[in-house]
C-alpha positions as YAML, in Angstrom:
chain: A
units: angstrom
residues:
- id: 1
  name: UNK
  ca: [111.90, 103.54, 118.55]
- id: 2
  name: UNK
  ca: [114.35, 102.91, 115.35]
- id: 3
  name: UNK
  ca: [113.50, 99.82, 113.36]
- id: 4
  name: UNK
  ca: [116.10, 97.58, 115.76]
- id: 5
  name: UNK
  ca: [114.21, 97.33, 118.95]
- id: 6
  name: UNK
  ca: [110.84, 96.54, 116.42]
- id: 7
  name: UNK
  ca: [113.31, 93.62, 115.28]
- id: 8
  name: UNK
  ca: [114.19, 92.77, 118.59]
- id: 9
  name: UNK
  ca: [110.19, 92.07, 119.76]
- id: 10
  name: UNK
  ca: [109.24, 90.88, 116.80]
- id: 11
  name: UNK
  ca: [112.31, 88.26, 117.10]
- id: 12
  name: UNK
  ca: [110.79, 87.36, 121.06]
- id: 13
  name: UNK
  ca: [114.76, 89.48, 122.27]
- id: 14
  name: UNK
  ca: [112.50, 92.43, 124.06]
- id: 15
  name: UNK
  ca: [109.73, 92.49, 125.52]
- id: 16
  name: UNK
  ca: [107.49, 94.90, 124.26]
- id: 17
  name: UNK
  ca: [105.94, 95.74, 127.05]
- id: 18
  name: UNK
  ca: [108.84, 96.90, 128.98]
- id: 19
  name: UNK
  ca: [110.23, 98.26, 125.62]
- id: 20
  name: UNK
  ca: [106.81, 100.95, 124.67]
- id: 21
  name: UNK
  ca: [106.08, 101.15, 128.01]
- id: 22
  name: UNK
  ca: [103.91, 103.43, 129.70]
- id: 23
  name: UNK
  ca: [101.80, 105.31, 128.72]
- id: 24
  name: UNK
  ca: [104.44, 107.02, 125.88]
- id: 25
  name: UNK
  ca: [103.80, 108.58, 123.36]
- id: 26
  name: UNK
  ca: [105.89, 106.71, 120.80]
- id: 27
  name: UNK
  ca: [106.44, 107.80, 117.09]
- id: 28
  name: UNK
  ca: [107.02, 105.49, 114.15]
- id: 29
  name: UNK
  ca: [109.03, 107.98, 111.78]
- id: 30
  name: UNK
  ca: [108.51, 106.87, 108.73]
- id: 31
  name: UNK
  ca: [112.18, 105.51, 107.43]
- id: 32
  name: UNK
  ca: [111.40, 102.80, 110.00]
- id: 33
  name: UNK
  ca: [108.17, 102.14, 108.35]
- id: 34
  name: UNK
  ca: [110.23, 101.69, 105.40]
- id: 35
  name: UNK
  ca: [112.79, 99.53, 106.48]
- id: 36
  name: UNK
  ca: [109.53, 97.47, 107.89]
- id: 37
  name: UNK
  ca: [108.23, 97.33, 104.94]
- id: 38
  name: UNK
  ca: [110.55, 96.20, 102.96]
- id: 39
  name: UNK
  ca: [111.37, 92.94, 104.79]
- id: 40
  name: UNK
  ca: [108.05, 92.25, 104.04]
- id: 41
  name: UNK
  ca: [108.55, 91.93, 100.59]
- id: 42
  name: UNK
  ca: [112.37, 91.20, 100.74]
- id: 43
  name: UNK
  ca: [112.56, 88.36, 102.79]
- id: 44
  name: UNK
  ca: [111.86, 84.07, 102.10]
- id: 45
  name: UNK
  ca: [108.55, 83.40, 104.59]
- id: 46
  name: UNK
  ca: [105.60, 80.86, 104.53]
- id: 47
  name: UNK
  ca: [102.58, 82.47, 104.04]
- id: 48
  name: UNK
  ca: [101.32, 81.95, 107.40]
- id: 49
  name: UNK
  ca: [105.63, 83.91, 108.32]
- id: 50
  name: UNK
  ca: [104.51, 86.92, 106.17]
- id: 51
  name: UNK
  ca: [101.16, 87.32, 107.73]
- id: 52
  name: UNK
  ca: [102.61, 87.35, 111.31]
- id: 53
  name: UNK
  ca: [104.43, 89.62, 110.01]
- id: 54
  name: UNK
  ca: [101.60, 91.59, 108.69]
- id: 55
  name: UNK
  ca: [100.14, 91.51, 111.62]
- id: 56
  name: UNK
  ca: [102.79, 92.74, 113.99]
- id: 57
  name: UNK
  ca: [103.33, 95.56, 111.06]
- id: 58
  name: UNK
  ca: [99.65, 96.19, 112.44]
- id: 59
  name: UNK
  ca: [100.69, 96.57, 116.27]
- id: 60
  name: UNK
  ca: [102.88, 99.26, 115.56]
- id: 61
  name: UNK
  ca: [101.04, 100.47, 113.90]
- id: 62
  name: UNK
  ca: [98.44, 100.90, 116.30]
- id: 63
  name: UNK
  ca: [101.03, 101.66, 118.62]
- id: 64
  name: UNK
  ca: [102.14, 104.75, 117.41]
- id: 65
  name: UNK
  ca: [102.21, 107.60, 115.90]
- id: 66
  name: UNK
  ca: [103.43, 108.29, 112.29]
- id: 67
  name: UNK
  ca: [106.16, 111.31, 111.78]
- id: 68
  name: UNK
  ca: [106.64, 112.20, 107.89]
- id: 69
  name: UNK
  ca: [110.11, 113.48, 106.88]
- id: 70
  name: UNK
  ca: [108.12, 117.30, 106.34]
- id: 71
  name: UNK
  ca: [111.31, 120.29, 106.27]
- id: 72
  name: UNK
  ca: [112.48, 119.89, 109.76]
- id: 73
  name: UNK
  ca: [112.78, 116.32, 110.00]
- id: 74
  name: UNK
  ca: [114.85, 117.58, 106.74]
- id: 75
  name: UNK
  ca: [117.00, 120.27, 108.07]
- id: 76
  name: UNK
  ca: [117.65, 118.59, 111.57]
- id: 77
  name: UNK
  ca: [119.27, 115.96, 108.86]
- id: 78
  name: UNK
  ca: [121.85, 118.36, 106.74]
- id: 79
  name: UNK
  ca: [123.37, 119.30, 110.22]
- id: 80
  name: UNK
  ca: [123.42, 116.24, 112.02]
- id: 81
  name: UNK
  ca: [124.48, 114.71, 108.85]
- id: 82
  name: UNK
  ca: [127.35, 117.54, 108.41]
- id: 83
  name: UNK
  ca: [128.73, 117.21, 111.71]
- id: 84
  name: UNK
  ca: [128.82, 113.34, 111.17]
- id: 85
  name: UNK
  ca: [130.96, 114.06, 107.59]
- id: 86
  name: UNK
  ca: [133.10, 116.49, 109.41]
- id: 87
  name: UNK
  ca: [134.09, 114.51, 112.25]
- id: 88
  name: UNK
  ca: [135.33, 111.64, 110.96]
- id: 89
  name: UNK
  ca: [133.11, 109.29, 111.70]
- id: 90
  name: UNK
  ca: [130.58, 108.84, 108.93]
- id: 91
  name: UNK
  ca: [127.02, 106.77, 110.10]
- id: 92
  name: UNK
  ca: [124.42, 105.30, 107.36]
- id: 93
  name: UNK
  ca: [122.01, 107.36, 105.94]
- id: 94
  name: UNK
  ca: [118.70, 105.21, 107.68]
- id: 95
  name: UNK
  ca: [120.49, 106.03, 110.98]
- id: 96
  name: UNK
  ca: [120.54, 110.38, 110.58]
- id: 97
  name: UNK
  ca: [117.02, 110.13, 109.28]
- id: 98
  name: UNK
  ca: [115.92, 107.77, 112.72]
- id: 99
  name: UNK
  ca: [117.74, 110.65, 114.24]
- id: 100
  name: UNK
  ca: [116.41, 113.27, 112.87]
- id: 101
  name: UNK
  ca: [112.58, 112.54, 113.53]
- id: 102
  name: UNK
  ca: [113.64, 112.91, 117.40]
- id: 103
  name: UNK
  ca: [115.38, 115.23, 117.07]
- id: 104
  name: UNK
  ca: [113.05, 116.98, 115.46]
- id: 105
  name: UNK
  ca: [109.98, 115.41, 117.42]
- id: 106
  name: UNK
  ca: [112.39, 116.44, 120.32]
- id: 107
  name: UNK
  ca: [111.34, 112.38, 121.53]
- id: 108
  name: UNK
  ca: [114.09, 109.86, 123.10]
- id: 109
  name: UNK
  ca: [115.64, 107.83, 120.33]
- id: 110
  name: UNK
  ca: [115.39, 103.41, 121.87]
- id: 111
  name: UNK
  ca: [117.42, 101.68, 119.66]
- id: 112
  name: UNK
  ca: [119.70, 98.68, 119.74]
- id: 113
  name: UNK
  ca: [122.65, 99.14, 117.75]
- id: 114
  name: UNK
  ca: [124.93, 99.48, 118.35]
- id: 115
  name: UNK
  ca: [126.71, 100.14, 115.29]
- id: 116
  name: UNK
  ca: [125.12, 103.58, 115.09]
- id: 117
  name: UNK
  ca: [126.68, 105.65, 117.29]
- id: 118
  name: UNK
  ca: [123.71, 107.41, 118.38]
- id: 119
  name: UNK
  ca: [125.69, 108.66, 121.94]
- id: 120
  name: UNK
  ca: [127.47, 110.94, 119.81]
- id: 121
  name: UNK
  ca: [125.08, 112.83, 117.57]
- id: 122
  name: UNK
  ca: [124.35, 116.58, 118.98]
- id: 123
  name: UNK
  ca: [121.00, 117.81, 120.51]
- id: 124
  name: UNK
  ca: [119.24, 113.83, 120.10]
- id: 125
  name: UNK
  ca: [118.05, 112.11, 123.51]
- id: 126
  name: UNK
  ca: [118.61, 108.90, 124.04]
- id: 127
  name: UNK
  ca: [116.59, 106.00, 125.49]
- id: 128
  name: UNK
  ca: [118.37, 104.59, 128.77]
...
């Protein structure tokens, strides 16, 4: 799942049970972990909201397997970055790292970010 899904769950826009499903292995791309943690430090939150967000991130970590950026993920990133540039559809760097992680792990990517245009990336399986 990309950052948009986790944020949707945290804000109550998505049901965690439906998003996570049952008996599914969930991976947490390194870039998604970084984006979620970074938001904790930059937002103006009260102490109680900060604690709620920290608790939510602990839940995310408990439900997922961390997927670091390794050489194989970097290779997939380079391929889809080249594809994006050659097709004239540049995409955000973070989106491409998330997609590269999903491709390398042969995982279905779940995103609600329409701007990312994940559907046109080669070899990327999408959650439906």
